N, C-alpha and C positions, 0 to 999 in steps of 0.2 A: 298674824296671830299664831301663837304656839298652842297646840292642843296637847294636853297631858292626859293619857289614858291610865287610870289606876287599875292594876291587874295583879292578881296573885293566884296561886294554884291550889292552896290548901283550904278551899272553902269546905266548911263542915257539911253543908247541905248538898253540895255537888262538887266532889273532889276533882281537881284538875279540869275544871269547867272550861277555862280559856282555850284549852287545846282539844276540846271535844269537837268532832268534825260534823259540819252540816254541808251536804253536797261536796264531800271530800276536802273541805277547807276548814281549818280550826275557827272557832268562834272569834278569836282575836283577829284573824285575817279579815273576817267580814266587817268587824268594827272599823278596822283601819281602812279598808276599801271604801266604806261608806263615807268616812271623813274626808278621804282624798277627793271625793267628788266636789268638795268645796274649793273653789279657786282662791278663796280668801284665807285659807290655812297655809301658812308658810312652812311649818314644821310639825311633825307628830313625834311624840316621845312616849314610850311605855314606861311608866313608873312602877317597878316591881320590887320585891324584897331581896335581901342578901341571903336569905335562907336557901338551903339545898333544895327545898321543895320547888323552887322557881328556876332551878338550873335548866330544866327541859324547856321552859318557856324562853329563857334567854338564848339557848342554843337555836331554837326555832327563829327568834327575832334576828339573830346573826345571819341565819340562812337566807332570810327574805330581805336582809339589809334594811332593817328598821331600827331607828334610834331607841336606846333604852337607858334607864337609870335604875340603879339598885340602892335601896335604902332600908329604913326600918320596916319590919313586917307589921308590927302592932300600931305604931304611930304613923298612920297614913298621911295625916295633915303635914307632918314634918317631912315625910318622903316627897310629897308633891312640892312643898316649899323649897326643899333642897334641889330638886330637879329644875324648878323654875329659875332659881338663883344661879345654878351652874350654867344655864343657857341664857343668862342675863335678860330674863323676861320680867318686865315690870308688871305685866298682866299675863295671865294664861287662862285657857279654857279647860275646864275639867270635864271629862267624859268617863263613864264607867265601862269596864270591859265586858259587862253583861248585856250590852246593848247592840246586838248585831244588825238591828234594823234602824239605827240612828239616822235621822233624816238630815241631809246636808242643807236643806232649805232652812231648817231651824238653826243650824250652825251659822249660816249666812245672816239670818235675821239678828241673832245675838251680836255678831261682829259689826253689822251695820249700825245698831244701836250704840255700840261701844265707840265706833268711829265718829258718830254724830253728836256724842254727848258733850254738853257744855259743862255739866256738873261732873266732877271726877268721882264716879261711883266706886264704892269698895267692892260691890258684887253686882253683876248683871245676871239674872237668872230667869228660868221659866218654871220654877218649883215653889215659889213663895208668894201666893198660894199656887198649888199645882193645878194646871188646866190641861196639860198634855199627858198622854199615857206614860206609865213607867217604861223606861227604855228609850224615852225621847227627851231626857233631861240634859241640859247644858248649863254651865255656870262659868262666868268669866270673873276671875278673882284677882284683886290687887295683891301682888306678892308681898310688898312691904307691910301691908295691913295684916296679912296672915302670919308673917314672921313675928310681928310685934305682939300678937295675942296668943301665940302658940303656948306659952308658959301657963296660960290660964285655962287651957282645955282640960276637961276630965277625960277619963278613959274612953267613954262613948264618943265624945267630941273629937278625940284624936283619930278614931276610926271613921267617923262620919264628918268629913272635913268642914262643912259649912253650918253644922248644927249650932255651934256657939254663936255665930253671927245672927242666925234666925231667932234664936232664943233671946238675944239682946239687940233686936233689930232697931230699937229706938236710938241706939248709939252709933249706928252705921248708915252709910248712904247705900241703899239697896234699891235697884231698879228691877221690877218684875215685868215680864211681858207675857200676855195671855194668848191662848189658843182662841182665835176668833171664829173658827169653824165649829161644827157640832162636837160637843165634848164627848169624850169616850173614856170608858173605864177599862178598855182592853189592855191587858198587860203585855208589853212588848220587851220586857227584860227577862233574863234567864237567871233565876235564883235556884231552881231545882229542876230535876229531869222532867217533872210533870209539866213544866212550862214549855217544853220543846214542842209539844203538839200544836199549840197555838202559833209558835214562831214558824214552824214548818208550813203551816197553813198560810201564813202571811207571805212567806217566801214564794209560795206558789200562786199568789194572786197577781195576775199580770199588771193590773193597774196600780198596785201598791208600791212596787219597787222594780227598778231596772237591774235585774240580777245578771251577773256575768260569771261564767266558769273559768275565765282566763286567770 
């Protein structure tokens, strides 16, 4: 499975967020390292924009030798679709760069469902409805289905890649898997600097995550 991480630097609420350092490593590094814990992931691609604002991010990705793709800043859906097609991926997993605590067991669960499916789903997700915390979201998307419907997306749907499919869910084959453990409203995504306090607390919980400074 190819995982495409959508990332950009010009966030209005937290500028240059992806390169903000937690324990001397940029947030994007933490996202990548967590995904790498899954042995079911064959390739990781960072899908960012062609804008100059993302030049620093690309420079860093080159430094740590991580694959990247540059496309539209505004039309995120097209950017991800183009990245998937360039890598000849019939399906891809979408993960957001604001998720430094993404759990590889959730990634593995989504991929297991994908591999065992008899029905060819258009989307396999854990967000419709959401039962996992923000920052633990994964979506496996059929590339051809995304390409076909791109022209129908409005501006909001271009930015939020799967909103069109969820709004028109009766027209698509969507498989949602739920959190069977205690539900939590804890936010594990970083949208603003105020979210960092909770994230740092979770990084320091021994039983929550196997953290490495390597």
